[in-house]
C-alpha positions in Angstrom: 0.4 -16.0 9.3 -1.8 -18.0 7.1 -0.9 -20.5 4.3 -1.9 -17.8 1.8 0.0 -15.0 3.3 3.7 -15.0 4.3 5.6 -12.4 6.2 9.3 -12.3 6.5 11.5 -9.8 8.1 14.8 -8.9 6.7 16.5 -6.2 8.8 14.3 -3.2 9.2 11.8 -4.3 6.4 8.9 -6.6 6.7 7.8 -8.2 3.4 4.3 -9.5 3.2 3.6 -12.0 0.3 0.1 -13.0 -1.0 0.9 -16.8 -1.6 -1.9 -17.9 -4.1 0.1 -18.1 -7.2 -2.2 -21.0 -8.6 -5.1 -18.3 -8.5 -2.9 -15.4 -9.5 -2.9 -14.2 -5.9 -6.5 -13.5 -5.9 -8.3 -11.9 -2.8 -10.3 -13.7 -0.5 -11.0 -13.5 3.2 -8.0 -15.6 4.3 -5.7 -13.2 2.3 -7.2 -10.3 3.6 -7.0 -11.4 7.1 -3.5 -12.7 6.8 -2.3 -9.2 5.4 -4.1 -7.5 8.4 -2.4 -9.8 11.0 1.0 -9.2 9.2 0.5 -5.5 9.5 -0.3 -5.8 13.1 2.9 -7.9 13.6 5.0 -5.4 11.6 3.8 -2.5 13.8 4.3 -4.5 17.1 8.0 -5.0 16.3 9.8 -1.8 16.8 12.7 -2.9 14.6 10.4 -2.7 11.4 10.5 0.6 9.7 8.9 -0.3 6.4 6.5 -2.9 4.9 6.7 -4.2 1.3 3.5 -5.9 -0.1 3.9 -8.2 -3.0 2.6 -11.5 -4.7 4.2 -14.9 -5.0 5.6 -15.8 -8.5 5.8 -13.7 -11.5 2.5 -13.7 -13.0 0.5 -11.5 -10.6 0.6 -9.0 -7.8 -3.0 -9.7 -7.2 -5.6 -10.3 -9.8 -8.6 -9.1 -7.4 -11.5 -11.1 -6.5 -11.6 -14.7 -7.6 -14.2 -15.1 -10.4 -14.0 -18.8 -10.6 -17.2 -20.7 -10.0 -17.5 -21.7 -6.2 -14.2 -19.7 -5.6 -13.2 -19.9 -2.0 -14.0 -16.7 -0.1 -14.9 -14.6 -3.3 -15.1 -10.8 -2.4 -18.4 -10.5 -4.3 -20.6 -12.5 -1.9 -21.7 -9.4 0.0 -24.3 -9.1 2.6 -25.7 -5.7 2.0 -26.7 -5.4 5.6 -23.4 -6.1 7.1 -20.9 -3.1 6.5 -17.8 -5.1 7.8 -16.7 -6.7 4.5 -13.4 -8.1 4.8 -12.0 -6.0 1.7 -13.1 -3.0 3.7 -11.5 -4.1 6.8 -8.3 -4.8 5.0 -8.2 -1.2 3.3 -8.9 0.5 6.4 -6.1 -1.3 8.1 -3.8 -0.3 5.4 -5.0 3.2 5.7 -4.2 3.2 9.5 -0.9 1.6 9.2 1.8 3.9 10.9 4.7 2.2 8.8 5.5 3.1 5.2 3.7 0.8 2.8 5.6 -0.1 -0.5 3.8 -2.1 -3.1 6.2 -4.3 -5.1 4.1 -5.1 -8.2 5.7 -8.3 -9.7 2.9 -8.9 -12.1 -0.8 -8.1 -13.0 -2.6 -5.7 -10.4 -6.2 -5.9 -11.5 -9.5 -4.8 -9.9 -9.1 -5.3 -6.0 -5.4 -5.9 -6.7 -5.0 -2.4 -7.9 -7.0 -1.3 -4.8 -4.2 -2.7 -2.8 -1.6 -0.8 -4.9 -3.5 2.4 -4.5 -3.7 2.0 -0.7 0.1 1.7 -0.6 2.2 4.8 0.1 4.8 4.1 -2.7 4.8 1.6 -5.7 7.7 -0.1 -7.5 6.3 -2.2 -10.5 7.5 -4.3 -13.2 7.5 -2.1 -16.3 5.4 -4.6 -18.2 2.9 -5.4 -15.4 -0.8 -5.0 -16.5 -2.7 -2.6 -14.2 -6.4 -2.0 -14.4 -10.0 -2.4 -13.1 -12.0 -5.0 -15.1 -15.2 -5.0 -13.1 -17.5 -3.5 -16.0 -16.6 -6.6 -18.0 -18.7 -8.8 -15.6 -21.4 -6.2 -14.9 -19.8 -4.5 -11.9 -18.0 -1.5 -10.9 -14.8 -1.0 -8.7 -17.0 0.2 -5.8 -14.9 -0.6 -2.7 -11.5 0.8 -4.1 -13.0 3.9 -5.7 -11.8 6.1 -2.7 -8.2 4.9 -3.2 -8.3 5.5 -7.1 -9.7 8.8 -6.7 -6.7 10.0 -4.5 -4.2 8.2 -6.7 -5.3 8.8 -10.3 -6.4 11.9 -12.2 -10.2 11.8 -12.4 -10.5 11.4 -16.2 -7.7 8.8 -16.4 -9.6 6.8 -13.7 -12.7 7.0 -15.4 -11.3 5.8 -18.7 -9.9 2.7 -16.7 -13.3 2.0 -15.0 -15.5 2.7 -17.8 -13.4 0.7 -20.6 -12.2 -2.0 -18.2 -9.0 -2.1 -20.3 -5.6 -2.4 -18.5 -2.5 -0.3 -18.9 1.2 -1.1 -18.5 2.9 -0.1 -15.4 5.3 1.9 -17.3 2.4 4.1 -18.6 1.0 4.5 -14.9 4.0 6.4 -14.0 2.8 9.5 -15.8 -0.5 9.2 -14.0 1.3 9.1 -10.5 -0.1 5.8 -9.7 3.3 4.1 -9.7 6.7 5.8 -8.7 9.1 3.7 -10.3 9.3 0.8 -12.8 12.0 -1.6 -13.6 12.5 -4.7 -15.8 11.6 -7.9 -14.2 15.2 -8.8 -13.5 15.8 -5.5 -11.8 12.5 -5.2 -9.8 14.0 -6.4 -6.4 17.1 -4.0 -6.8 14.8 -1.1 -7.4 12.6 -2.0 -4.6 15.5 -2.3 -2.3 16.8 1.0 -3.5 13.5 2.8 -2.6 12.9 1.1 0.7 16.7 1.9 1.6 15.8 5.7 1.2 13.1 5.2 3.8 14.5 3.2 6.7 17.3 5.5 7.4 14.8 8.3 8.1 13.3 9.3 11.4 10.5 6.5 12.2 8.9 9.0 14.6 8.7 11.6 11.9 7.2 9.2 9.4 4.7 7.6 11.8 3.3 10.9 13.0 3.4 12.4 9.5 1.3 9.4 8.2 -1.1 9.8 11.2 -1.4 13.6 10.4 -2.0 13.1 6.7 -4.7 10.6 7.1 -6.6 13.3 9.1 -5.7 16.2 7.0 -7.0 14.4 3.9 -10.4 14.6 5.2 -10.3 18.3 6.6 -11.0 21.5 5.1 -8.0 23.8 4.4 -8.6 25.9 7.5 -9.0 22.9 10.0 -6.0 21.3 8.1 -3.8 24.3 8.7 -4.9 24.7 12.4 -4.3 20.9 13.0 -0.8 20.9 11.1 0.4 23.7 13.4 -0.5 21.6 16.5 1.0 18.3 15.1 4.3 20.2 14.1 4.6 21.6 17.6 4.2 18.3 19.1 6.8 16.6 16.6 9.3 19.1 17.5 9.3 17.9 21.1 10.1 14.3 20.2 13.4 12.9 20.7 13.9 12.1 17.0 13.5 15.7 16.5 16.1 16.6 18.9 18.4 14.2 17.5 17.9 15.1 13.9 18.6 18.9 14.8 21.6 17.8 16.7 22.9 15.5 14.1 22.3 18.2 11.3 24.4 20.7 13.2 27.2 18.4 14.1 27.3 17.2 10.5 26.9 13.3 11.5 24.3 10.6 10.7 21.5 10.8 13.2 20.7 7.9 15.5 17.1 7.5 15.4 15.2 5.9 18.5 11.8 6.2 17.1 10.7 8.1 20.3 
């Protein structure tokens, strides 16, 4: 990992920390690359069953792109002829992650930082954390994260955030479905641990194949999705985890997942 991203494994959980508290954990290329490498490492470790993404300190989860003059690796320096922008690479990598991604929003999640939140599968946030997209205030629009906002927030609520640039509190975002759970600052870790514990004791094979299928089904017509879903369900039913799950259910015991 790089100095600006830390990755620590505790049991079945890999925690990835954006480590730029002096810049409110702003995104730059080193941060994006560090998260990608951490996700690669998490997937390569068969003992990891969930990933938590968070920011260092208590001010910000991620404040988006660094707007300071001469900022290192600002995401707004874009070559229009090169479609391989590092933020796009990061979002694609998060999309392709076969492990559950949980955002632990310890502070402000703004602009691209909100994109990272929306790209995660589940979100636990400090109830007073500010969430929003402020790009219109500097003459921009949250272009690269729009696909993730669209699938995470009702359209009119999303447009209000985008057009006004005004943030909301995480506790308000629960009603919009952008945040799963909120907690006071002192209880954020306990709430995150509670949610993650309900994931890591489930079948890693079922989750991995389910996420893979969902990524494809999201882009399909209903008819194509139904055909693909039948194929995936038949294949999942032949996995060792499925056999173990049925056996454990009938024996009224806890399953012993192998991830196969």
